[in-house]
N, C-alpha and C positions, 0 to 999 in steps of 0.2 A: 395306485401309487407305481406299479410295474411301467405302464406306460410313460408315467411321468420320469421315472429313472431311466427308462430307454432313452428317452428325448433329451434329457440332460446328459447321458452319455455320449449321445450323437453330437451334441454341441461341443462337447469337451474335445472329442477325437477331432472332429473338423479344426478347432483352435490351436491343436497341437501339430495340426500338419500344415498350418499356415505360418510360415516364417515370418512374413512381414506382418501379420497381426500380432505376434509375439513380439516383436520389435517395438512395435508402436505402442504396445500395452505396458512393457517393462524396460527395454533399454533406452528408449529415446526419453522418456520421462525422467530415468534416472539421470542422463546426462545434462538434460535441461536444468534439472533441481539442483545438481552440483554447479553448473554455471552461476545460477542466481544465489545459492547459498554463499559460495566462495567470493563471489565479486562483491555482493551487498552485504553478506555477513562478515567478510574477513578484511574489510576495510577500514576497520577501526571507527566506527561512528560516522559514516558518511563523509569523512574528510581526510583521513589519514590516507595520502598518497593519491587521492583522487581529487583535490581541490577542495575549497571550502564550500559547502551548501549551507545560505545563508536565508532563513525564511522570515519575511517580512509581516508582522501582524498589526493591523490597525486600519484608520480610515483610508480611504483610496487616495485622497488629496496627499496624503503623507507617504504612503508607500510607493505609490508608481513613480514618482521623480526619484526617490530615494533609492529604488531598485535598479532604474535606469543608471543612476549615478554609480552605484557599486559596479554594475556590468561593465561601465566604461573603464572605471579604475583598474578593474580585473584583466580588461583587454590590453592596457597599457602595460602591465607586467605580466608576461606570460609565466613566470616562475610562479606567480599566484594562484594560477589555474582556479579563478574564483568562478563559481557556479551558481547563479541567482536563480529563485523559483520563479514561475511566472505568476504575477499577481492577480490573474483572473482566476487561482484556484482560490476558495474561499477559506483561507487559513484563519482558523480560530485560536484562541490561547490554549485551550484543551488540546486541539490536535497537534497544535507546534509542540508543547510539551511531550506529548506522546512520541513524535517524531524525532526529537532531540535525545529523548531518553532511550529509546529503541534502537538508534543508530542510523535513522533514515535521513538525518539531517546534521550538520556540524555545529550550527547556532540558529539561534532565532531571536529576532529583535522585537520587543513588544513595546508599541508606541502608544501613548495616550491619546486621546483626541484633540487635534489641532498642535501636535507636538512640533511639527516642522517650524511653524511660525512663531510657537511660543517661545522657541528658544531665543528668539531676538528680543522678547520683552524681559523686564526684570522685577517682575511681580514675585513675591514669596508666597508660597514655596514654587521653584521654577520645575517645570515639567520634567519628570525623571522618566526615562526608558530603561527597560529590563532587557539585559541580555541573558538568554537562556544558553547553558554550555553542557556538555556531557561529562565534563570534570572539572575541578577549579582550577588546575594548572593547563588548560588547553591551549596549544599555541595558536589555533585560529581564533581563540577569544582575543589574543592579545592583537593580531592583527586585524581583526574586526575593529576593535577601539582605535588603533591606529589609523585606520582608513575612514573613521566616523567624520571627523571634522572635514577633511577634503571632499567626502561625499556630499555632506550637507552643503558646502559650499557649492559644489556643482548642480544640486538638485534645485537651489534658489536661482538658477539662472547663468547666462553669459557673463564672463568674468569672475565667477568663482570667488576667491578670496576677497577682491576688492569689493564686490558687493555686500558680502556678510561682512566684512571689516567695517566698511564706512558705516553701514547701518548700526553695526554694534558700538561703534565709537560715538556716533551720533547720539544714539539712544543712552548711551553712559553718560555722556556730558549733559542731555537733557534730564536724565534722571538725578543727577548729582544736584543740577540747579533747582530741582523741585523738592530736594529733600527725600527723595523715593529710596535712594541708596546713599551709603557713605563714601567717603574719600576712599577709604580702605576698599570697599568692596570695587569700586571703580579701578583700584589698581591691579586687585587679583584678576577681574575679569579681562582686562585690557591686556596684562601680561599674559593668562592663559591665552590669549588670541595671538599675541605676537609671537609666542613659542612656536604654535602650531604652523604659523606662517612662514616663519624663518626656517624651521625644519622642511615644511613642504618645498620651499623655492631652494634650499640648499640640495635636496634631492632630486632636482630637475623635475619636480611634479609626478614622479613615478611611483610615489607611495611604498618606499621598500623599508620602511621603517615605522617605529611607533611615534606618532605625532602628539604634541601638546601635551607635557609634563603636567600641566595643571588642567587638564581636559574637564576633570570634575566639576570645576568651577564654571566653566564655560557650558558644557554639554552634561548635565548629570546623568550619570549612567551606573545602574544597579545590576551586577553580574549575580547570575543566580543558578545553581546546578538544578538540572531537569532530572528528576527522579520517577521511574515507574510506581505505582502505586505498591505501597509495602506488602511483601510476601507475595507479589507477583511478578516473577522473572519473565523474561522475553527472550526467545530463540529465533533467530533469522532463519537458521536452517530446519528448525521444525516447522516454522510457519510456511516455508517454500516445499517442504516435504508434501504437506497436506495440499497447498495450493497448485502446485504441478500436478500432484496425483489426480485431483478434480477435474484439471484441465482434459487430460488425456482418458479419463473414464468417460467422461461425456461422449468423447468420439468411440470409446469402445462399445459403450451400451447401444449409441445409434448405429454403429456397423452391425451389432447383434441383431437390432431391428431390421438391417438389410438381409441378414441371413433367414428371418421369418418371412421376408418378401421372396426371397429363393425357394424356400422349402414350400410356399404356397405355390409357386409358379411351376415347380417340377411335381406337383399333385400329392407329395407327402403328406402335407397337413390335412388333405382332404381324406386320404387313406386312414390316418389316425382317428379322425373324427368319427368316421364311418366305423371305426372299431370300438367305437363307445367313450373314447377319451375327451373329457369336458374341455371346453374352448378355455376356462380358467386354468386348467392344468397345463395347456401348451403355453400359455402367456407365463405362468408362474415358472417354469422349466427355464425359460429364457431368462427371467428375472434372478432366479437362484444363479445361474451360470455367471451372469454379469456381476451378482454379489461377491461370488467366488474370485472372480478376476480382480474386482475391486480390494477385496481384502489382501490378495497375494501382491498386488502393486504396493499398496498402502504399506504392508509390513515390511517389503524391500526398503521403501523410502525411509520410513521412521527407523528402521534399524542400522542404515548407513548414517542416518543424522544424528543417531546416538552412539554408535561405535566409533564413528570417525570425525564427527563434527562438533562434538561435545555438546549436543541437545540436551542431555540429563532427563530422559524419559523413564527412568527407573521410577516404577511406581504408577505410571499412566497406562499401563497395557490395557485394563478394563475399559477405563472412558474411552480410548482410542478404537477399542474394538467394538464398543456399542456404537460409537460415531460411524465408523466403516460401515458395521452392517446396514444401520439406517440409511447411509449414504448410498450404498449399492441396492437395496431394494428402491430408493426414491428414484436413482438415475434410471434402473432397470425399468421402472414403470413409465418414465420419461420416454425412453428408447423406444417401446413398442408402441406408446401413444403416438411418438412423432412418426414411426415408420407406417402407422396406418394413413396417413395424409400424403403419403409418395406413391405415385402411381407404379414404380418399380424400384429395383434396388440401384441402379444407375443413377436415377434421378435422385434418390437418398443420397447416395456418395457424393454427388456434386451439391447437393443443397447443405450438406452437414457443416462444412467450414462457413458458409454464411450465417448460420444460425449460431453454431458453438463459438467461434471467435468473439463475436460480439458479447455473448452471455459470459464468457470468461473475462473479458475486459472489466464488464461492469460488475461481477462478481468477486474480483479481488485475485483472481489468479495469477495475473500479470503485475498489478500494482496493488498492495495494500490498500483496503476499503478506506481506512482513516487518511490516506494520502490523496484521496480523490474528492473532487468537489460534494457539497452537502446533498444536491439533488441526485448525483449519481450513486451515493451510498444509499440513498432511500430506494432507488431502483434495484441495486444488487441485492439489497435485503429482501424484496420480493421473488427472487429467484433462487431455486432449489440448490444451485451451485454455490450462491452467495451465501446461504445460511451453513450450507456443509463448510465452506471455508472459515466462516467465523468460528463454529463449531471445534474444527479442527485447530485453529487459533488458539483458542481458550483452553483445551483440553492439552495440545500438544506444544505450543509455543509459550502459554502462559500456566502451565501445568494447575488448571482450575479443575474441580471435581464435577461429576455429572449433575449435581444438584444446582450448579451455576449455570448450566447451559440448557435449563429445562426448555425456554422458548424455542432454541434450535431443534431440539429433541422432537418436541410436539408438530413443529413445522414439518420436519421432514415425514415424521408419521402420518400425518394429515394429507400431504402431499401425495405420498405412497397411495394410499387409500383413496384418494379422489382419482389420481392419474390411472390407477390399475382398474378400478371400476368404470371409469369413461372407456378405457382401452377395451376391457371385456366385453362391455355393451356393444362398441362400435365394430370389434372383430367377429363378435357372435351373428350381428346381423349380415355381414357381408359374407361370412363362411355359410351360414345356414341358407341363406338366399342363394 
């Protein structure tokens, strides 16, 4: 035990004498965390002051042309500052609801299959789209509804209103002659179209107002407030407190592995091993030191989130502590295992960014996992940092209990045991030889 404590003390003193390491462990993550929290959490749900972020969910033949049309309309009117999401991202209804409810998007338009062409037919019931909003009185909702008619017109090809209008009127006349719709329905739909077209032309095609006073008859649209699951709040600041800390803790523990390589090179490791200190104790001292740094950095992040950003973490101290300890152990084991495969400290320093930055991008430290394509989510959940981010999200951002994150806790425990066992075996062979 005494050699273990002596080694741990040596590591702590070395860290305290390295201003750059302290900055990278505490100050830089804090600045980055504040940036993410204030920009993404303080913008009022993805649209206030930062433009409208609209997610399109449906078949590609509907979402792709409609997405381009919305982006074109946003470009015509710079004051709108419309921001469309790339359709390559596999948005599902569940993920879109979560994004709107949690403030990562202003709106989400859910399109039934074959919706774009279906609006030109007059079968009953007409295909109805659903517009998910963050609150009932959302200004973004009114803007999106006003742009829907010209966007549809643009999405159907060159000529815009003339193409849609000619098709509508021709289909209306045909439907009346065949008895498919009544004369009254013909009047309602044609009136709705004329209203929208006249408003569009009167504004010079710039889309500055609400178009089509009777749009519901022409393009049925159901507005719905997207809500998170009952009893489960979401805090953007708490999410990025954990996610940002995880990103920089990976760098910290990998650099601790570099410290291990340095001690090996200067002969210190050999001396303490000759003194009877087990290899496992040498590695465990590095892991415990890394865990202490992890808990310190996490405590700072979550304290700032709670005290100044309204994260509301009262009562979550124990879950955060448990996740923090297990994360520190898992990352520490990863750091010493990663260091084994590096020939020297300089190589490790150069290689760390190549490994850690992609891991962080896939694990949700930069962009929340639910905002990423499904295949990226599946990869992220295989990584220790991905599981750590999910665990911190659940207990910090969503205020869940430990019993609700059992899979993440088990993963971190198993990863620690396996990684530490592999690292001990490999280092023992190297040092004993």
